[in-house]
VEXBABA-386877 format. One record per residue (C-alpha): residue in one letter; x, y, z. Coordinates in steps of 0.5 Angstrom, whole numbers, plus 500, padded with zeros to 3 digits. Layout:
! residues N
+---+-----+-----+-----+
| r |   u |   v |   w |
+---+-----+-----+-----+
| A |   X |   Y |   Z |
...
+---+-----+-----+-----+
END
This chain:
! residues 412
+---+-----+-----+-----+
| r |   u |   v |   w |
+---+-----+-----+-----+
| X | 984 | 858 | 857 |
| X | 977 | 860 | 853 |
| X | 976 | 866 | 849 |
| X | 969 | 869 | 849 |
| X | 967 | 873 | 843 |
| X | 962 | 878 | 843 |
| X | 955 | 876 | 840 |
| X | 954 | 879 | 833 |
| X | 947 | 880 | 831 |
| X | 946 | 878 | 824 |
| X | 940 | 882 | 820 |
| X | 937 | 877 | 815 |
| X | 938 | 879 | 808 |
| X | 932 | 884 | 806 |
| X | 927 | 882 | 801 |
| X | 928 | 885 | 794 |
| X | 922 | 888 | 790 |
| X | 923 | 890 | 783 |
| X | 917 | 895 | 781 |
| X | 916 | 895 | 774 |
| X | 912 | 901 | 770 |
| X | 912 | 903 | 763 |
| X | 913 | 910 | 765 |
| X | 912 | 915 | 770 |
| X | 906 | 919 | 766 |
| X | 900 | 916 | 770 |
| X | 900 | 920 | 776 |
| X | 894 | 915 | 779 |
| X | 899 | 909 | 778 |
| X | 905 | 913 | 781 |
| X | 901 | 914 | 787 |
| X | 899 | 906 | 787 |
| X | 907 | 904 | 786 |
| X | 909 | 909 | 791 |
| X | 904 | 907 | 796 |
| X | 907 | 900 | 796 |
| X | 914 | 902 | 797 |
| X | 912 | 906 | 803 |
| X | 908 | 901 | 806 |
| X | 914 | 896 | 806 |
| X | 920 | 900 | 808 |
| X | 928 | 898 | 810 |
| X | 931 | 894 | 813 |
| X | 926 | 889 | 812 |
| X | 925 | 891 | 805 |
| X | 929 | 893 | 799 |
| X | 926 | 897 | 793 |
| X | 928 | 898 | 786 |
| X | 923 | 902 | 781 |
| X | 925 | 900 | 774 |
| X | 922 | 905 | 769 |
| X | 922 | 902 | 762 |
| X | 921 | 909 | 758 |
| X | 924 | 916 | 760 |
| X | 919 | 921 | 764 |
| X | 919 | 928 | 763 |
| X | 914 | 929 | 768 |
| X | 917 | 927 | 775 |
| X | 924 | 928 | 778 |
| X | 927 | 923 | 782 |
| X | 925 | 928 | 788 |
| X | 918 | 925 | 788 |
| X | 920 | 918 | 789 |
| X | 920 | 915 | 796 |
| X | 927 | 916 | 800 |
| X | 929 | 909 | 801 |
| X | 928 | 906 | 793 |
| X | 933 | 906 | 788 |
| X | 931 | 908 | 781 |
| X | 933 | 905 | 774 |
| X | 931 | 909 | 768 |
| X | 932 | 904 | 762 |
| X | 929 | 908 | 756 |
| X | 928 | 902 | 752 |
| X | 928 | 903 | 744 |
| X | 927 | 898 | 738 |
| X | 924 | 892 | 737 |
| X | 920 | 888 | 743 |
| X | 925 | 882 | 743 |
| X | 931 | 888 | 744 |
| X | 927 | 891 | 749 |
| X | 926 | 884 | 753 |
| X | 933 | 882 | 752 |
| X | 935 | 889 | 756 |
| X | 930 | 887 | 761 |
| X | 933 | 880 | 762 |
| X | 940 | 883 | 763 |
| X | 937 | 888 | 768 |
| X | 934 | 882 | 772 |
| X | 940 | 878 | 772 |
| X | 944 | 883 | 775 |
| X | 939 | 885 | 780 |
| X | 936 | 878 | 782 |
| X | 930 | 881 | 785 |
| X | 926 | 876 | 790 |
| X | 919 | 879 | 788 |
| X | 918 | 882 | 781 |
| X | 912 | 887 | 781 |
| X | 909 | 890 | 774 |
| X | 904 | 895 | 773 |
| X | 899 | 896 | 767 |
| X | 898 | 892 | 761 |
| X | 905 | 895 | 758 |
| X | 909 | 891 | 763 |
| X | 906 | 884 | 762 |
| X | 911 | 881 | 758 |
| X | 916 | 883 | 763 |
| X | 913 | 877 | 767 |
| X | 915 | 872 | 762 |
| X | 922 | 875 | 763 |
| X | 922 | 874 | 770 |
| X | 919 | 867 | 770 |
| X | 925 | 865 | 766 |
| X | 930 | 868 | 771 |
| X | 926 | 864 | 776 |
| X | 924 | 870 | 780 |
| X | 921 | 867 | 787 |
| X | 915 | 871 | 786 |
| X | 912 | 875 | 780 |
| X | 906 | 879 | 781 |
| X | 902 | 883 | 776 |
| X | 897 | 889 | 778 |
| X | 891 | 890 | 774 |
| X | 889 | 897 | 772 |
| X | 882 | 898 | 769 |
| X | 884 | 902 | 763 |
| X | 877 | 904 | 761 |
| X | 879 | 909 | 755 |
| X | 883 | 903 | 752 |
| X | 877 | 898 | 753 |
| X | 873 | 899 | 746 |
| X | 873 | 895 | 740 |
| X | 880 | 892 | 737 |
| X | 883 | 895 | 744 |
| X | 879 | 891 | 748 |
| X | 880 | 884 | 744 |
| X | 887 | 885 | 745 |
| X | 887 | 886 | 752 |
| X | 883 | 880 | 753 |
| X | 888 | 876 | 749 |
| X | 894 | 879 | 752 |
| X | 892 | 877 | 759 |
| X | 890 | 870 | 757 |
| X | 896 | 869 | 754 |
| X | 901 | 872 | 758 |
| X | 898 | 871 | 765 |
| X | 901 | 864 | 766 |
| X | 908 | 867 | 767 |
| X | 905 | 871 | 773 |
| X | 904 | 867 | 780 |
| X | 898 | 872 | 782 |
| X | 894 | 878 | 778 |
| X | 892 | 883 | 783 |
| X | 885 | 886 | 782 |
| X | 883 | 892 | 786 |
| X | 876 | 892 | 786 |
| X | 870 | 886 | 785 |
| X | 869 | 889 | 778 |
| X | 876 | 888 | 776 |
| X | 877 | 881 | 779 |
| X | 870 | 879 | 775 |
| X | 873 | 882 | 769 |
| X | 880 | 878 | 770 |
| X | 876 | 871 | 771 |
| X | 870 | 872 | 767 |
| X | 873 | 875 | 760 |
| X | 880 | 874 | 761 |
| X | 879 | 867 | 763 |
| X | 885 | 868 | 769 |
| X | 884 | 862 | 774 |
| X | 881 | 864 | 781 |
| X | 887 | 861 | 784 |
| X | 891 | 866 | 781 |
| X | 887 | 872 | 782 |
| X | 888 | 876 | 789 |
| X | 883 | 882 | 791 |
| X | 887 | 887 | 794 |
| X | 884 | 894 | 795 |
| X | 888 | 900 | 796 |
| X | 890 | 902 | 803 |
| X | 889 | 908 | 806 |
| X | 891 | 910 | 813 |
| X | 884 | 913 | 816 |
| X | 887 | 915 | 823 |
| X | 892 | 920 | 819 |
| X | 887 | 922 | 814 |
| X | 882 | 924 | 819 |
| X | 877 | 930 | 820 |
| X | 879 | 934 | 825 |
| X | 875 | 939 | 829 |
| X | 875 | 946 | 826 |
| X | 877 | 952 | 831 |
| X | 872 | 958 | 829 |
| X | 876 | 964 | 829 |
| X | 872 | 970 | 826 |
| X | 879 | 974 | 825 |
| X | 882 | 969 | 821 |
| X | 879 | 970 | 814 |
| X | 884 | 966 | 810 |
| X | 887 | 959 | 810 |
| X | 893 | 957 | 806 |
| X | 894 | 951 | 801 |
| X | 901 | 952 | 799 |
| X | 901 | 959 | 797 |
| X | 894 | 960 | 795 |
| X | 889 | 963 | 800 |
| X | 883 | 960 | 801 |
| X | 877 | 964 | 804 |
| X | 874 | 961 | 810 |
| X | 867 | 964 | 808 |
| X | 866 | 960 | 802 |
| X | 864 | 953 | 800 |
| X | 870 | 950 | 797 |
| X | 870 | 945 | 792 |
| X | 876 | 941 | 791 |
| X | 879 | 937 | 785 |
| X | 885 | 934 | 783 |
| X | 887 | 934 | 775 |
| X | 893 | 930 | 775 |
| X | 893 | 925 | 769 |
| X | 886 | 927 | 767 |
| X | 885 | 927 | 759 |
| X | 883 | 934 | 756 |
| X | 876 | 932 | 755 |
| X | 875 | 930 | 762 |
| X | 877 | 937 | 764 |
| X | 873 | 940 | 759 |
| X | 867 | 936 | 761 |
| X | 868 | 938 | 769 |
| X | 869 | 945 | 768 |
| X | 863 | 946 | 763 |
| X | 859 | 942 | 769 |
| X | 861 | 947 | 774 |
| X | 860 | 953 | 770 |
| X | 853 | 950 | 768 |
| X | 852 | 950 | 776 |
| X | 854 | 957 | 776 |
| X | 849 | 959 | 771 |
| X | 843 | 956 | 774 |
| X | 845 | 959 | 781 |
| X | 847 | 966 | 782 |
| X | 848 | 964 | 790 |
| X | 852 | 958 | 788 |
| X | 857 | 962 | 784 |
| X | 858 | 968 | 789 |
| X | 859 | 963 | 795 |
| X | 863 | 958 | 792 |
| X | 871 | 957 | 790 |
| X | 873 | 952 | 786 |
| X | 880 | 950 | 788 |
| X | 884 | 946 | 783 |
| X | 890 | 941 | 785 |
| X | 895 | 938 | 781 |
| X | 899 | 939 | 774 |
| X | 896 | 938 | 767 |
| X | 899 | 940 | 760 |
| X | 892 | 942 | 759 |
| X | 891 | 947 | 764 |
| X | 894 | 953 | 761 |
| X | 889 | 953 | 755 |
| X | 883 | 951 | 759 |
| X | 885 | 957 | 763 |
| X | 885 | 962 | 757 |
| X | 878 | 959 | 755 |
| X | 875 | 962 | 762 |
| X | 876 | 969 | 760 |
| X | 870 | 968 | 755 |
| X | 865 | 965 | 761 |
| X | 866 | 971 | 765 |
| X | 869 | 968 | 771 |
| X | 872 | 972 | 776 |
| X | 879 | 971 | 779 |
| X | 876 | 969 | 786 |
| X | 872 | 964 | 783 |
| X | 878 | 959 | 781 |
| X | 884 | 958 | 784 |
| X | 890 | 953 | 782 |
| X | 895 | 951 | 788 |
| X | 899 | 946 | 783 |
| X | 902 | 939 | 785 |
| X | 902 | 938 | 793 |
| X | 906 | 933 | 796 |
| X | 901 | 932 | 802 |
| X | 894 | 933 | 800 |
| X | 892 | 933 | 808 |
| X | 892 | 941 | 808 |
| X | 888 | 941 | 801 |
| X | 883 | 936 | 804 |
| X | 882 | 940 | 811 |
| X | 880 | 946 | 807 |
| X | 875 | 944 | 802 |
| X | 868 | 942 | 803 |
| X | 867 | 937 | 798 |
| X | 871 | 933 | 793 |
| X | 870 | 932 | 785 |
| X | 872 | 925 | 783 |
| X | 873 | 925 | 775 |
| X | 874 | 918 | 775 |
| X | 869 | 914 | 779 |
| X | 871 | 907 | 776 |
| X | 878 | 908 | 778 |
| X | 881 | 908 | 785 |
| X | 885 | 914 | 785 |
| X | 889 | 915 | 792 |
| X | 887 | 923 | 792 |
| X | 880 | 921 | 792 |
| X | 880 | 915 | 797 |
| X | 884 | 920 | 802 |
| X | 878 | 925 | 801 |
| X | 873 | 920 | 803 |
| X | 877 | 918 | 809 |
| X | 877 | 925 | 811 |
| X | 869 | 925 | 811 |
| X | 868 | 929 | 805 |
| X | 862 | 928 | 800 |
| X | 864 | 926 | 793 |
| X | 861 | 929 | 787 |
| X | 863 | 924 | 781 |
| X | 863 | 925 | 774 |
| X | 859 | 920 | 771 |
| X | 853 | 919 | 766 |
| X | 846 | 917 | 767 |
| X | 848 | 910 | 764 |
| X | 852 | 909 | 770 |
| X | 848 | 906 | 776 |
| X | 846 | 910 | 782 |
| X | 846 | 908 | 789 |
| X | 843 | 912 | 794 |
| X | 848 | 908 | 800 |
| X | 854 | 909 | 796 |
| X | 858 | 915 | 797 |
| X | 861 | 915 | 790 |
| X | 854 | 913 | 786 |
| X | 849 | 917 | 791 |
| X | 843 | 919 | 787 |
| X | 840 | 926 | 787 |
| X | 833 | 929 | 788 |
| X | 833 | 931 | 781 |
| X | 831 | 927 | 775 |
| X | 839 | 926 | 773 |
| X | 845 | 925 | 776 |
| X | 849 | 930 | 772 |
| X | 855 | 933 | 776 |
| X | 852 | 940 | 776 |
| X | 846 | 937 | 780 |
| X | 851 | 934 | 785 |
| X | 854 | 940 | 786 |
| X | 848 | 944 | 787 |
| X | 845 | 939 | 792 |
| X | 851 | 939 | 796 |
| X | 852 | 946 | 796 |
| X | 845 | 947 | 799 |
| X | 843 | 941 | 803 |
| X | 847 | 941 | 809 |
| X | 844 | 935 | 812 |
| X | 845 | 931 | 806 |
| X | 852 | 933 | 805 |
| X | 854 | 931 | 812 |
| X | 851 | 924 | 811 |
| X | 855 | 923 | 804 |
| X | 861 | 925 | 808 |
| X | 860 | 920 | 814 |
| X | 858 | 914 | 809 |
| X | 865 | 916 | 805 |
| X | 869 | 915 | 811 |
| X | 865 | 909 | 813 |
| X | 867 | 906 | 806 |
| X | 874 | 907 | 807 |
| X | 874 | 904 | 814 |
| X | 870 | 898 | 811 |
| X | 873 | 897 | 804 |
| X | 880 | 900 | 804 |
| X | 883 | 898 | 811 |
| X | 890 | 899 | 811 |
| X | 892 | 893 | 816 |
| X | 888 | 889 | 811 |
| X | 892 | 892 | 805 |
| X | 899 | 891 | 808 |
| X | 897 | 884 | 811 |
| X | 895 | 881 | 804 |
| X | 901 | 884 | 800 |
| X | 905 | 881 | 806 |
| X | 903 | 874 | 805 |
| X | 905 | 874 | 798 |
| X | 912 | 877 | 799 |
| X | 912 | 872 | 805 |
| X | 912 | 867 | 799 |
| X | 919 | 869 | 796 |
| X | 922 | 868 | 803 |
| X | 919 | 861 | 804 |
| X | 921 | 859 | 796 |
| X | 928 | 862 | 798 |
| X | 929 | 857 | 804 |
| X | 926 | 851 | 800 |
| X | 932 | 852 | 795 |
| X | 937 | 853 | 801 |
| X | 944 | 855 | 798 |
| X | 942 | 853 | 791 |
| X | 940 | 860 | 789 |
| X | 946 | 864 | 788 |
| X | 947 | 870 | 793 |
| X | 944 | 877 | 790 |
| X | 949 | 883 | 789 |
| X | 947 | 889 | 791 |
| X | 943 | 893 | 785 |
| X | 947 | 898 | 781 |
| X | 942 | 903 | 779 |
| X | 944 | 908 | 774 |
| X | 940 | 913 | 779 |
| X | 939 | 913 | 786 |
| X | 935 | 917 | 790 |
| X | 938 | 918 | 797 |
+---+-----+-----+-----+
END
């Protein structure tokens, strides 16, 4: 008599990816890391976010729901910190080690010693630290430590060129993967005009429907950048009384410098109705829906909030100097009709010229669809992650099974 047993489907072991960051103080980097985590969800992927330095800015509530969170708070000498990282990687046995920023580059060396199948490093173009001795040290570090990484990922052609030509990283180690934006989700919707509605709300902040609303994200910005931006905005107000009366500056994000800057507004004769602060927003969709133009304070970087604003078809005013190039067809570096491309000139022109504003907005959305396509972003990262699976299959049973991670803090 034969016995029949029920068929049991065996789920393959999820690919475990360790994302390593030095801290959670960089809002732009956080957006990038969280985006990578959300694009590859359970049950096929398992994520552990390892933070080397204790953060006082973000809480675990802002982390993706399906990611474990491990905060090491490393102290002491470099060898001691590397030993601690070594212990963590031995315990977790990840399939992919993905580091972000210059300060985490040495962790790739530790991962190499642990035979992690795939080691990826995300390059960040930190313009603030690229002068003098810092520039030389960054070049030396990339030349010396890049051998430990299987691939170094750049987010723009300019970054890829720097890594190859200045840091001397071989082309076969470089991958160009731009940030991916879901242009279907961040799509401009038709606005229903209702004369009875005088305000929309972004969080708890009322936004008048009859004002020209200029949005800006101040998260992670230096004090000097914020001061320069507000100076440009107030200069535009001084040049055009109509601009001052009919515009509203809507500020999102948190910054430790905002309170001091707001106290300085008192001497500039700024009305309360002219600038409003909506704080940190978990979802920028409503924010972008109720603004007419967006200000990019770091055009050399690929901030997620800027890319989402461009996907919404918003015209972008970028904070740049005259020494930076101007390109009539580029949605970030478009040129004004005036002799300069100062931010105040861009704001005044977007306010006064409806046709140009629509043209730049359409170009911004088309730029996202052409260069920051989400399926392309997903497939290129997925191709690199697949290398871990192929390596594990080639090794067969020689690799010991990985125990479940036991982070000190886990987000439910």
